[in-house]
C-alpha positions as CSV (number, residue, x, y, z in Angstrom):
1,M,-97.6,119.6,-27.1
2,R,-100.2,120.7,-29.7
3,T,-100.2,124.2,-28.1
4,T,-96.5,124.5,-28.4
5,K,-96.5,123.5,-32.1
6,R,-99.2,126.1,-32.8
7,A,-97.2,128.7,-31.0
8,L,-94.0,127.9,-32.9
9,L,-96.0,127.8,-36.2
10,G,-97.4,131.2,-35.4
11,L,-94.0,132.7,-34.6
12,A,-92.6,131.2,-37.8
13,L,-95.4,132.7,-39.9
14,A,-95.0,136.1,-38.2
15,A,-91.2,136.1,-38.8
16,A,-91.8,135.2,-42.5
17,M,-94.2,138.2,-42.9
18,I,-91.7,140.8,-41.5
19,P,-89.9,141.4,-44.9
20,F,-93.3,141.7,-46.7
21,A,-94.6,144.2,-44.2
22,A,-91.4,146.3,-44.4
23,T,-91.4,146.3,-48.2
24,S,-95.1,147.3,-48.6
25,A,-94.9,150.0,-45.9
26,Q,-92.2,152.1,-47.6
27,A,-93.2,155.6,-48.6
28,G,-96.9,155.2,-48.0
29,G,-97.1,151.9,-49.9
30,T,-95.3,153.3,-52.9
31,K,-93.6,150.7,-55.1
32,P,-91.8,152.9,-57.7
33,S,-89.9,151.7,-60.7
34,Y,-86.7,153.7,-60.7
35,N,-84.2,153.6,-63.5
36,H,-81.2,155.5,-64.7
37,S,-82.2,155.7,-68.4
38,N,-82.5,159.2,-69.8
39,P,-85.6,159.3,-72.0
40,G,-83.9,161.9,-74.2
41,T,-87.0,164.1,-74.2
42,C,-86.3,166.1,-70.9
43,P,-84.2,169.2,-71.3
44,A,-81.3,169.8,-69.0
45,E,-82.1,171.5,-65.7
46,Y,-85.7,170.2,-65.6
47,L,-88.0,167.7,-63.8
48,C,-90.2,166.3,-66.6
49,A,-93.5,164.7,-65.9
50,Y,-95.1,162.4,-68.6
51,M,-98.7,161.4,-69.0
52,D,-98.1,157.7,-69.3
53,I,-95.7,155.2,-67.8
54,N,-92.2,154.7,-69.3
55,Y,-91.9,158.4,-70.3
56,D,-94.7,158.2,-72.9
57,K,-96.3,161.5,-73.4
58,A,-99.4,160.1,-75.2
59,K,-101.7,163.1,-75.9
60,L,-100.3,165.6,-73.6
61,P,-97.0,167.5,-74.0
62,I,-94.2,166.9,-71.5
63,A,-94.6,169.0,-68.4
64,K,-91.3,170.7,-67.5
65,F,-90.5,172.1,-64.0
66,K,-87.3,174.1,-63.5
67,F,-88.0,175.7,-60.1
68,D,-89.9,174.8,-56.8
69,N,-93.6,174.6,-57.5
70,P,-95.9,174.4,-54.5
71,V,-99.0,174.2,-56.7
72,W,-98.7,172.8,-60.2
73,S,-102.1,174.0,-61.1
74,D,-100.8,177.6,-60.7
75,T,-98.2,177.1,-63.4
76,S,-98.2,177.0,-67.2
77,Q,-97.7,173.2,-66.8
78,R,-101.1,172.8,-65.1
79,F,-102.3,170.4,-67.8
80,I,-100.3,167.5,-66.2
81,V,-102.1,167.7,-62.8
82,G,-104.0,164.5,-62.4
83,Y,-102.4,162.9,-65.4
84,D,-98.7,162.3,-64.5
85,S,-97.5,158.7,-64.6
86,S,-93.7,158.9,-65.0
87,W,-91.1,161.4,-64.1
88,F,-87.4,162.1,-65.0
89,N,-85.0,164.5,-63.2
90,N,-82.5,166.0,-65.6
91,G,-81.0,168.1,-62.8
92,I,-80.0,171.7,-62.2
93,G,-76.3,171.4,-61.6
94,T,-74.7,170.4,-58.3
95,S,-76.7,172.2,-55.7
96,G,-80.4,171.5,-55.7
97,S,-79.9,168.6,-58.0
98,S,-82.4,166.2,-56.4
99,V,-86.1,166.8,-56.6
100,M,-89.1,165.6,-54.6
101,V,-92.5,165.1,-56.2
102,F,-95.6,165.3,-53.9
103,T,-99.1,164.2,-54.3
104,G,-100.5,167.2,-52.5
105,N,-100.3,171.0,-52.9
106,G,-97.7,172.8,-50.8
107,Y,-95.3,169.8,-50.6
108,T,-97.7,167.6,-48.8
109,G,-99.0,164.0,-49.2
110,N,-97.1,161.0,-50.4
111,S,-93.8,161.8,-52.1
112,F,-90.8,160.3,-53.8
113,C,-87.4,161.7,-54.5
114,L,-85.2,161.5,-57.7
115,D,-81.5,162.3,-57.8
116,K,-80.2,164.0,-61.0
117,G,-80.2,161.5,-63.9
118,W,-82.8,159.2,-62.4
119,G,-86.4,158.6,-63.3
120,N,-89.5,156.9,-62.0
121,T,-91.3,155.1,-64.8
122,W,-94.2,153.9,-62.7
123,D,-95.5,154.5,-59.2
124,S,-98.8,153.0,-58.0
125,V,-99.3,155.6,-55.2
126,A,-98.2,158.7,-57.1
127,N,-99.8,157.8,-60.5
128,D,-102.0,160.7,-61.7
129,K,-101.6,162.5,-58.4
130,G,-98.6,164.9,-58.8
131,H,-99.3,168.4,-57.4
132,S,-96.0,169.9,-56.4
133,N,-92.2,169.6,-56.6
134,L,-89.3,170.7,-54.5
135,W,-85.7,170.8,-55.4
136,I,-83.3,169.8,-52.7
137,A,-79.5,170.0,-52.2
138,G,-77.6,166.8,-52.3
139,S,-78.8,163.3,-52.8
140,C,-82.2,161.9,-51.9
């Protein structure tokens, strides 16, 4: 009887942990804070990366990426590498309107995707780790 109760308790606990495991496993553990609020500081047709959360530029200017960039440190926006904490996609029209941001050069590592008009104001996995971006057709 005691063994049966322990087995049932174990199954109940395992079932209760399933939603937690699924949530924390998404996108390499990423728990982004997406929103649809335009910060008003990102020009049309650009992905903008900000030094601090919530689109705060702090001491650095806003990094602006209009095209695919496999290595941010090879661009004029290299100052943001290792300092990006929030991102906003102000889009490039209807094709190629979504953008992926990667933590590694050459579109590698953890990533997240932003549709046109969406931002990520905080991401514990991607914080201070942006290294490349890739525009994609359609939605994320």
